LUMBA-105102 format. One record per atom (N, C-alpha, C): atom name; z, y, x; residue in one letter. Coordinates in pm, 1 decimal, decimal comma. Example, Ala and Ser with C-alpha at 12.3 -4.5 7.8 and 13.67 -1.06 7.14 Angstrom:
# LUMBA-105102
site|c3|c2|c1|code
N|780,0|-569,0|1319,0|A
CA|780,0|-450,0|1230,0|A
C|780,0|-330,0|1320,0|A
N|708,0|-225,0|1285,0|S
CA|714,0|-106,0|1367,0|S
C|787,0|3,0|1290,0|S
***
This chain:
# LUMBA-105102
site|c3|c2|c1|code
N|-15761,4|-12343,6|26430,3|M
CA|-15704,9|-12314,3|26328,8|M
C|-15706,4|-12467,2|26246,8|M
N|-15810,5|-12500,9|26247,0|R
CA|-15844,2|-12655,0|26179,0|R
C|-15729,2|-12734,6|26226,5|R
N|-15736,2|-12724,3|26358,1|S
CA|-15681,7|-12875,4|26421,6|S
C|-15532,8|-12840,4|26412,6|S
N|-15480,3|-12702,1|26411,8|I
CA|-15319,7|-12673,3|26392,5|I
C|-15310,0|-12795,3|26227,0|I
N|-15386,2|-12753,1|26157,2|Y
CA|-15359,9|-12828,2|26021,7|Y
C|-15343,2|-12999,9|26026,9|Y
N|-15500,3|-13021,8|26120,3|L
CA|-15440,7|-13175,2|26134,1|L
C|-15363,7|-13213,3|26213,4|L
N|-15307,0|-13147,3|26322,9|F
CA|-15218,6|-13186,0|26397,4|F
C|-15067,1|-13175,1|26304,4|F
N|-15053,7|-13067,8|26217,8|L
CA|-14946,0|-13072,1|26130,3|L
C|-14988,4|-13242,0|26015,2|L
N|-15052,5|-13263,8|25949,6|L
CA|-15095,9|-13346,2|25869,1|L
C|-15044,6|-13513,7|25937,0|L
N|-15102,6|-13448,6|26095,8|S
CA|-15063,7|-13618,9|26169,5|S
C|-14900,5|-13658,7|26183,9|S
N|-14852,2|-13540,0|26209,9|L
CA|-14681,0|-13568,9|26197,0|L
C|-14642,4|-13604,2|26076,2|L
N|-14688,6|-13587,6|25966,0|V
CA|-14610,6|-13574,4|25827,8|V
C|-14652,1|-13730,6|25829,1|V
N|-14759,8|-13794,2|25873,5|L
CA|-14815,3|-13955,3|25844,2|L
C|-14767,1|-14018,1|25939,2|L
N|-14663,4|-13964,3|26036,0|I
CA|-14597,9|-14086,8|26156,5|I
C|-14497,8|-14147,8|26088,4|I
N|-14513,0|-14288,6|26102,0|P
CA|-14390,5|-14353,8|26024,3|P
C|-14243,0|-14317,1|26065,8|P
N|-14161,8|-14317,3|25972,4|V
CA|-14023,9|-14264,6|25992,2|V
C|-13935,3|-14407,3|26000,1|V
N|-13897,1|-14426,8|26147,0|T
CA|-13792,7|-14570,7|26180,6|T
C|-13675,0|-14550,7|26037,2|T
N|-13629,8|-14654,7|26025,0|T
CA|-13539,7|-14686,7|25904,2|T
C|-13386,3|-14724,0|25996,2|T
N|-13279,2|-14661,2|25950,7|A
CA|-13162,4|-14718,1|25991,2|A
C|-13114,6|-14847,8|25962,3|A
N|-13005,0|-14918,5|26035,0|Q
CA|-12986,7|-15051,4|26030,7|Q
C|-12834,7|-15045,0|26002,7|Q
N|-12764,5|-15155,0|25942,3|G
CA|-12613,8|-15185,9|25969,4|G
C|-12616,4|-15303,5|25884,2|G
N|-12471,8|-15301,0|25864,5|D
CA|-12418,0|-15441,6|25799,0|D
C|-12414,7|-15398,0|25668,0|D
N|-12408,2|-15498,5|25577,0|V
CA|-12407,8|-15480,6|25426,6|V
C|-12299,5|-15559,5|25399,2|V
N|-12216,8|-15479,9|25312,5|L
CA|-12087,7|-15530,8|25240,4|L
C|-12147,5|-15570,5|25099,3|L
N|-12138,0|-15694,9|25022,3|T
CA|-12161,9|-15687,9|24911,3|T
C|-11994,1|-15692,9|24829,5|T
N|-12010,5|-15638,8|24740,9|L
CA|-11891,2|-15592,5|24659,7|L
C|-11886,1|-15694,9|24541,5|L
N|-11785,4|-15744,8|24474,4|P
CA|-11791,0|-15809,1|24354,3|P
C|-11827,6|-15703,3|24193,4|P
N|-11853,2|-15752,3|24112,1|T
CA|-11869,6|-15686,4|24020,2|T
C|-11752,5|-15613,8|23945,9|T
N|-11706,9|-15520,9|23976,8|V
CA|-11634,5|-15455,1|23905,3|V
C|-11591,6|-15387,6|23797,2|V
N|-11504,6|-15342,1|23749,8|A
CA|-11477,2|-15277,9|23607,9|A
C|-11401,3|-15105,6|23640,3|A
N|-11430,4|-15026,1|23587,3|P
CA|-11339,9|-14900,1|23601,5|P
C|-11241,7|-14923,7|23594,4|P
N|-11145,1|-14858,0|23700,4|V
CA|-10960,8|-14838,4|23665,4|V
C|-10922,2|-14802,9|23550,7|V
N|-10860,1|-14835,7|23482,9|K
CA|-10800,2|-14819,5|23364,2|K
C|-10668,4|-14690,2|23415,8|K
N|-10657,0|-14581,5|23328,6|H
CA|-10585,1|-14477,5|23349,9|H
C|-10421,1|-14541,8|23356,9|H
N|-10341,2|-14500,4|23490,5|G
CA|-10218,8|-14558,2|23493,8|G
C|-10188,2|-14719,3|23548,2|G
N|-10290,8|-14788,1|23554,3|T
CA|-10300,8|-14888,3|23641,6|T
C|-10274,1|-14875,1|23796,0|T
N|-10177,7|-14932,5|23859,5|K
CA|-10112,1|-14932,5|24002,4|K
C|-10231,7|-15026,7|24060,6|K
N|-10256,4|-14954,5|24192,1|L
CA|-10341,7|-15013,0|24265,2|L
C|-10315,3|-15007,5|24403,7|L
N|-10310,2|-15078,4|24519,6|P
CA|-10314,1|-14981,8|24658,1|P
C|-10396,5|-14881,3|24673,6|P
N|-10356,9|-14772,5|24768,5|V
CA|-10436,5|-14677,2|24749,1|V
C|-10467,7|-14664,8|24899,6|V
N|-10596,6|-14633,3|24920,8|R
CA|-10638,4|-14575,8|25048,9|R
C|-10541,0|-14552,4|25177,0|R
N|-10565,6|-14573,9|25276,6|G
CA|-10487,9|-14544,0|25370,2|G
C|-10328,1|-14612,0|25396,8|G
N|-10288,0|-14718,7|25311,9|M
CA|-10201,4|-14820,1|25327,2|M
C|-10217,8|-14904,3|25388,0|M
N|-10092,9|-14934,8|25471,9|S
CA|-10131,8|-15048,4|25575,1|S
C|-10136,7|-15213,3|25508,2|S
N|-10185,6|-15287,3|25588,5|M
CA|-10151,0|-15426,9|25511,1|M
C|-10004,6|-15466,0|25462,9|M
N|-9921,2|-15423,2|25563,8|Q
CA|-9757,8|-15458,2|25567,2|Q
C|-9732,2|-15424,4|25426,3|Q
N|-9771,8|-15252,2|25386,5|Q
CA|-9741,9|-15171,3|25297,2|Q
C|-9751,5|-15262,0|25146,8|Q
N|-9915,6|-15326,2|25169,1|V
CA|-9938,2|-15326,1|25049,0|V
C|-9906,3|-15503,3|25011,0|V
N|-9852,9|-15576,4|25121,3|I
CA|-9756,1|-15700,9|25111,5|I
C|-9600,7|-15671,9|25018,1|I
N|-9579,8|-15542,2|25092,8|K
CA|-9443,7|-15515,0|25033,7|K
C|-9433,6|-15478,0|24923,2|K
N|-9540,9|-15400,6|24893,4|Q
CA|-9544,8|-15354,8|24707,2|Q
C|-9617,3|-15442,3|24625,8|Q
N|-9719,1|-15500,2|24688,0|F
CA|-9766,9|-15593,9|24557,5|F
C|-9789,7|-15744,4|24569,3|F
N|-9700,3|-15770,9|24663,2|G
CA|-9704,9|-15956,6|24688,3|G
C|-9810,3|-15965,4|24824,5|G
N|-9763,3|-16131,5|24801,3|Q
CA|-9942,7|-16209,1|24896,5|Q
C|-10045,7|-16173,8|24808,3|Q
N|-10125,0|-16193,8|24878,5|P
CA|-10242,7|-16220,2|24804,6|P
C|-10281,8|-16335,9|24740,2|P
N|-10346,5|-16383,1|24669,3|L
CA|-10421,0|-16535,0|24623,4|L
C|-10493,7|-16593,0|24744,4|L
N|-10589,0|-16493,8|24762,8|T
CA|-10663,4|-16550,3|24877,2|T
C|-10679,8|-16434,4|25025,5|T
N|-10709,7|-16441,6|25106,3|K
CA|-10730,5|-16346,7|25224,6|K
C|-10872,3|-16384,1|25301,2|K
N|-11024,4|-16319,2|25269,6|L
CA|-11105,7|-16341,9|25329,2|L
C|-11102,5|-16336,3|25467,4|L
N|-11190,2|-16397,0|25561,5|P
CA|-11204,4|-16352,4|25675,9|P
C|-11247,9|-16200,8|25722,2|P
N|-11227,2|-16150,6|25827,6|T
CA|-11282,3|-16022,1|25861,2|T
C|-11454,7|-16032,1|25909,8|T
N|-11541,0|-15926,4|25872,4|I
CA|-11654,7|-15927,6|25896,6|I
C|-11692,5|-15813,7|25959,5|I
N|-11825,6|-15796,4|26031,2|G
CA|-11859,0|-15670,6|26078,6|G
C|-11809,1|-15575,7|26148,7|G
N|-11852,5|-15468,6|26207,6|D
CA|-11825,7|-15392,0|26294,6|D
C|-11846,2|-15199,7|26236,0|D
N|-11724,4|-15184,7|26169,6|P
CA|-11614,3|-15203,2|26158,3|P
C|-11559,5|-15301,8|26125,3|P
N|-11445,7|-15370,0|26136,4|P
CA|-11373,9|-15523,5|26076,9|P
C|-11344,0|-15447,0|25967,7|P
N|-11430,0|-15507,1|25853,0|I
CA|-11366,8|-15530,5|25676,3|I
C|-11313,3|-15666,9|25661,9|I
N|-11227,9|-15664,3|25585,7|S
CA|-11175,0|-15819,8|25509,4|S
C|-11128,6|-15750,7|25369,4|S
N|-11103,8|-15857,9|25274,8|R
CA|-11073,5|-15830,9|25154,5|R
C|-11005,4|-15938,8|25110,2|R
N|-10877,7|-15895,3|25031,6|W
CA|-10749,5|-15969,7|24982,5|W
C|-10821,4|-15934,6|24820,0|W
N|-10793,2|-16100,8|24777,1|N
CA|-10795,9|-16109,4|24644,2|N
C|-10674,8|-16122,6|24591,2|N
N|-10619,3|-16067,3|24451,2|Y
CA|-10514,2|-16079,7|24412,6|Y
C|-10575,2|-16085,1|24238,8|Y
N|-10492,7|-16144,6|24144,5|K
CA|-10552,6|-16194,3|24023,7|K
C|-10650,3|-16112,9|23932,4|K
N|-10600,3|-15980,9|23928,5|H
CA|-10698,6|-15910,5|23848,9|H
C|-10749,7|-15766,6|23946,0|H
N|-10732,3|-15800,3|24080,9|Y
CA|-10816,4|-15690,8|24159,0|Y
C|-10837,8|-15706,1|24312,6|Y
N|-10911,0|-15651,8|24418,4|S
CA|-10950,7|-15668,1|24505,9|S
C|-10907,4|-15571,9|24601,8|S
N|-10851,2|-15610,3|24708,5|V
CA|-10831,7|-15492,3|24830,9|V
C|-10936,3|-15522,5|24935,7|V
N|-10980,1|-15387,4|24975,3|Y
CA|-11056,6|-15409,0|25064,5|Y
C|-11014,4|-15333,4|25216,8|Y
N|-11014,3|-15369,2|25306,1|F
CA|-10933,2|-15306,6|25460,6|F
C|-11055,4|-15291,6|25550,6|F
N|-10990,2|-15202,3|25632,8|E
CA|-11082,3|-15141,0|25773,6|E
C|-11006,7|-15174,7|25848,9|E
N|-11017,4|-15268,7|25932,0|G
CA|-10894,3|-15272,7|26013,3|G
C|-10750,4|-15295,2|25921,3|G
N|-10636,9|-15255,7|25970,2|P
CA|-10545,4|-15271,2|25902,8|P
C|-10498,3|-15192,5|25778,3|P
N|-10596,2|-15076,4|25745,5|Y
CA|-10584,4|-15011,3|25634,3|Y
C|-10658,2|-14999,6|25532,0|Y
N|-10644,3|-15009,8|25376,5|V
CA|-10705,4|-14952,1|25285,4|V
C|-10791,5|-14879,4|25285,0|V
N|-10916,6|-14920,7|25202,0|I
CA|-11032,1|-14853,6|25218,7|I
C|-11093,7|-14834,3|25069,4|I
N|-11037,9|-14953,7|24996,8|H
CA|-11072,0|-14939,1|24826,9|H
C|-10989,2|-15016,0|24773,2|H
N|-10988,3|-14982,1|24688,5|S
CA|-10918,6|-15142,0|24544,9|S
C|-10988,7|-15131,6|24426,9|S
N|-11013,9|-15241,4|24396,9|V
CA|-11147,7|-15252,9|24280,2|V
C|-11043,1|-15352,9|24151,7|V
N|-11088,6|-15302,0|24026,6|H
CA|-11031,5|-15432,9|23934,2|H
C|-11171,7|-15538,7|23943,0|H
N|-11116,0|-15614,2|23873,7|H
CA|-11245,5|-15745,3|23862,0|H
C|-11291,8|-15753,4|23697,7|H
N|-11440,1|-15741,9|23699,4|K
CA|-11501,9|-15763,5|23561,7|K
C|-11415,7|-15860,4|23518,5|K
N|-11384,0|-15829,7|23383,2|R
CA|-11353,8|-15975,8|23291,1|R
C|-11470,3|-16017,6|23182,4|R
***
C-alpha cells in the first residue's frame, strides 16, 4: 500500500510542461463610453474603411494567426486576417 502512495506522490511531483504561443501586447486602453461607435467584431477591413475612413497608421501583420492593427485618432482596431476581432479606445 505504501508503494501506491509513493507512486501517486511521484506523479504529482512530475514537472508540468508549459504551453507556448505568440504574445500580443496591447496599448493602454480606457473603458468604452456608452454610445461611442467603434468597429465591431466580424466587420471586414473594407467595411471599416467605408464606415470609419482610412486609419492614421496601419501596422504590419504579425504572428500566426495573422494579427494586424489600425490606429485611428482615438481608438485602435485589431484584425485577425481581414476581420475585426477587437476595437479599443486610447487612454488619455
